[in-house]
C-alpha positions as CSV (number, residue, x, y, z in Angstrom):
1,M,-23.2,-5.9,35.3
2,D,-21.4,-6.9,38.9
3,N,-20.5,-10.0,39.8
4,E,-23.4,-10.4,42.8
5,T,-25.9,-9.4,40.3
6,K,-24.9,-12.0,38.1
7,N,-24.4,-14.9,41.2
8,R,-28.7,-14.3,42.0
9,W,-29.4,-13.3,38.3
10,F,-27.8,-17.1,38.0
11,Q,-29.3,-18.7,41.1
12,T,-32.8,-17.5,40.2
13,Y,-32.9,-18.6,36.5
14,P,-30.7,-22.0,37.0
15,A,-31.6,-22.8,33.3
16,L,-28.9,-20.2,32.4
17,T,-26.3,-22.0,34.2
18,D,-26.4,-24.4,31.6
19,I,-26.3,-22.1,28.6
20,Q,-22.0,-22.6,27.5
21,D,-22.1,-21.5,23.5
22,D,-20.3,-18.6,22.4
23,A,-23.2,-16.5,21.5
24,W,-24.5,-16.3,24.7
25,I,-21.3,-16.4,26.7
26,N,-20.0,-13.0,24.3
27,T,-24.0,-11.7,24.8
28,L,-23.5,-12.0,28.5
29,G,-22.1,-7.9,28.3
30,A,-24.5,-7.1,27.0
31,M,-27.1,-7.3,30.0
32,K,-28.1,-4.3,31.5
33,R,-29.6,-3.8,35.4
34,H,-32.7,-1.9,35.8
35,Q,-35.3,-1.2,38.8
36,Y,-38.8,0.3,39.4
37,A,-40.8,1.7,42.1
38,A,-44.3,-0.2,42.8
39,H,-47.2,1.1,40.9
40,D,-44.4,2.0,37.7
41,V,-46.3,0.9,34.5
42,I,-43.1,-1.0,33.0
43,F,-44.7,-1.2,30.1
44,R,-48.2,-0.1,28.4
45,D,-50.8,-1.4,26.0
46,N,-49.3,-1.4,21.8
47,D,-46.3,-0.6,23.2
48,T,-43.4,-1.3,20.9
49,C,-40.8,-4.1,22.6
50,H,-37.5,-3.1,23.3
51,W,-36.4,-5.8,25.1
52,Y,-36.0,-8.9,26.7
53,F,-35.8,-9.8,30.8
54,F,-35.4,-11.2,33.4
55,L,-37.0,-10.5,36.7
56,L,-34.4,-10.5,40.0
57,K,-37.0,-9.0,42.6
58,G,-40.3,-7.8,43.3
59,S,-43.6,-8.6,42.0
60,I,-45.1,-7.8,38.1
61,R,-49.0,-7.5,37.8
62,V,-49.2,-8.6,33.5
63,Q,-53.2,-7.2,32.3
64,K,-55.1,-6.5,29.1
65,N,-57.2,-3.3,30.0
66,S,-60.5,-2.7,28.2
67,S,-61.7,0.0,26.3
68,T,-64.0,0.1,28.7
69,G,-62.1,0.0,31.9
70,H,-62.5,-3.0,33.1
71,S,-58.9,-5.8,33.2
72,I,-58.1,-8.6,33.5
73,V,-54.8,-10.2,35.2
74,L,-53.4,-12.3,32.4
75,Y,-50.3,-13.5,34.6
76,H,-48.1,-12.2,37.8
77,L,-43.9,-12.1,37.5
78,R,-41.9,-14.1,40.5
79,P,-38.7,-14.1,40.6
80,G,-37.0,-16.9,37.4
81,D,-40.1,-16.5,35.5
82,V,-40.3,-15.2,32.0
83,C,-42.4,-12.5,30.6
84,E,-44.9,-14.2,27.6
85,L,-45.7,-11.2,26.2
86,T,-42.8,-10.0,25.6
87,T,-41.7,-13.4,24.0
88,L,-44.4,-13.0,21.9
89,S,-44.0,-9.9,21.1
90,L,-40.0,-10.2,20.2
91,L,-40.9,-13.1,18.4
92,A,-43.8,-11.6,16.1
93,N,-41.9,-8.4,16.1
94,K,-45.9,-6.8,17.5
95,H,-46.1,-4.6,19.8
96,Y,-47.0,-5.6,22.9
97,A,-51.3,-6.9,24.0
98,G,-51.1,-5.4,27.1
99,E,-49.2,-3.8,30.8
100,A,-47.1,-5.0,32.8
101,V,-47.7,-3.0,35.9
102,A,-45.2,-2.9,39.3
103,E,-46.6,-4.6,42.0
104,T,-43.6,-4.2,44.5
105,D,-40.4,-2.2,44.1
106,V,-38.5,-4.4,41.1
107,E,-35.3,-5.2,40.1
108,L,-34.8,-7.0,36.6
109,I,-31.8,-7.5,34.2
110,Y,-32.6,-7.0,30.5
111,L,-31.2,-7.5,26.6
112,S,-32.2,-5.0,23.6
113,A,-34.2,-6.4,21.3
114,P,-31.6,-6.6,18.6
115,H,-29.3,-8.8,21.2
116,F,-32.2,-10.8,21.7
117,S,-33.0,-12.1,18.0
118,K,-28.8,-12.7,17.3
119,L,-29.1,-14.4,20.5
120,L,-32.0,-16.6,19.5
121,S,-30.7,-17.3,16.2
122,Q,-26.8,-18.4,17.3
123,S,-27.1,-19.8,20.8
124,S,-29.6,-23.2,20.5
125,G,-29.3,-23.3,24.4
126,F,-31.3,-19.8,24.8
127,Q,-33.6,-20.6,21.8
128,Q,-34.4,-23.9,24.4
129,F,-34.6,-21.2,27.3
130,V,-36.6,-19.0,25.2
131,F,-38.9,-21.9,24.1
132,S,-39.2,-24.3,27.5
133,S,-40.8,-20.8,29.0
134,L,-42.9,-20.0,26.3
135,E,-44.5,-23.0,26.3
136,K,-44.8,-23.3,29.8
137,G,-46.7,-19.2,29.7
138,V,-49.5,-20.4,27.1
139,S,-49.9,-23.5,28.7
140,E,-50.8,-21.0,32.1
141,L,-52.9,-18.6,29.6
142,I,-54.8,-21.8,28.2
143,H,-56.1,-22.6,31.9
144,L,-56.8,-19.0,33.0
145,I,-59.4,-19.5,29.9
146,E,-60.5,-22.5,30.9
147,T,-61.3,-21.2,33.9
148,I,-62.8,-18.0,33.2
149,A,-65.0,-19.8,30.2
150,F,-66.4,-22.7,32.2
151,H,-65.9,-21.9,35.7
152,H,-68.7,-20.2,37.6
153,I,-67.8,-17.4,39.7
154,D,-68.9,-18.5,42.9
155,R,-66.3,-21.3,42.3
156,R,-63.5,-18.9,40.6
157,L,-63.7,-17.0,43.9
158,A,-64.2,-19.3,46.7
159,C,-60.5,-20.5,45.3
160,Y,-59.5,-17.0,44.4
161,L,-60.0,-16.2,48.8
162,L,-58.2,-19.4,49.3
163,S,-55.3,-18.9,47.1
164,A,-55.1,-15.3,48.3
165,C,-55.4,-15.7,52.6
166,D,-52.3,-15.4,54.9
167,K,-51.8,-16.9,57.8
168,K,-54.3,-14.7,60.1
169,N,-57.2,-16.1,57.0
170,C,-57.2,-12.5,55.4
171,V,-57.7,-11.1,52.2
172,H,-56.3,-7.9,51.7
173,A,-58.0,-7.0,48.4
174,T,-60.8,-4.0,48.0
175,H,-63.3,-5.5,45.5
176,Q,-62.2,-3.9,42.7
177,D,-59.0,-5.9,43.2
178,I,-60.7,-8.6,43.2
179,S,-62.8,-8.6,40.2
180,T,-60.0,-7.7,38.0
181,E,-57.7,-10.7,39.6
182,L,-61.6,-13.0,37.8
183,G,-61.3,-10.7,34.9
184,T,-65.0,-10.0,35.9
185,A,-67.0,-6.4,36.9
186,R,-66.8,-5.6,40.5
187,E,-70.3,-5.7,41.2
188,V,-70.3,-9.1,40.3
189,V,-67.6,-10.0,42.7
190,S,-69.5,-8.3,45.4
191,R,-72.8,-9.7,45.0
192,V,-71.2,-13.0,45.6
193,L,-69.0,-12.3,48.2
194,K,-72.2,-10.9,50.2
195,S,-73.9,-13.8,49.7
196,F,-70.5,-15.7,51.0
197,E,-71.2,-13.4,54.3
198,H,-74.9,-14.0,54.6
199,H,-73.7,-17.8,55.0
200,Q,-71.7,-16.4,57.6
201,T,-68.2,-17.8,55.2
202,V,-67.0,-14.7,55.3
203,R,-67.2,-11.4,56.7
204,L,-65.9,-8.1,54.7
205,H,-64.3,-5.4,55.8
206,R,-63.6,-2.1,53.8
207,G,-60.0,-3.3,52.2
208,W,-60.1,-6.7,53.3
209,I,-62.3,-9.7,54.0
210,E,-62.0,-12.1,56.8
211,L,-62.4,-16.0,55.6
212,L,-64.6,-17.7,59.0
213,D,-65.3,-21.1,56.7
214,R,-62.1,-22.1,55.0
215,L,-63.9,-26.3,54.8
216,Q,-67.3,-24.0,53.4
217,L,-64.7,-22.0,50.7
218,K,-63.4,-25.4,50.2
219,K,-66.9,-27.4,49.5
220,I,-67.7,-24.3,47.0
221,A,-64.3,-24.2,45.2
222,S,-64.9,-28.1,44.3
223,E,-68.5,-28.5,43.7
224,D,-69.1,-25.1,41.9
225,G,-71.6,-23.9,43.6
226,M,-72.9,-22.4,47.6
């Protein structure tokens, strides 16, 4: 790994600069750089986990697919994030329990599974980094479960539209994309969007959605219903 990449890596993961023990320093030479193109599958459900990685550039979608063809997005990875499924697979020596897909071109730095295990046992600083990242990720997954279990679909869809819209109040996503994000059927998303359109809250277009009444969407998001 060249110095320029190393500097970008530490800037993206500043907590790593606090690790100064010999085990960590001696392992830096084992780090490798890799790139993926948009839409590449980075790992599949039930794959063996061979490495731990740090994301330098791009966006990764981590999802769970069902045998019936439905999917739910578990989380998105941005530069500076750590993949919880990867960490759990390495710690438990289990296969992946989900799938990761590059949403954009991706650049990452990775460490092989044997090096990860050795470093985890010998570097207290790296161990603290790994478990702190895992705690944050598990909390976010618990929040996702609570949202799916207890929040009405109207509220969840309104929250999604508000968070995903651009500066022109447009959401560039298909009904299928949204259903995957929310972990529900496409038909359910289409039905609720049609209801929003009927109430002149949004206007539906092919492949994108125009937000007409953000205040009403905020009301739905906070009150769990229209």
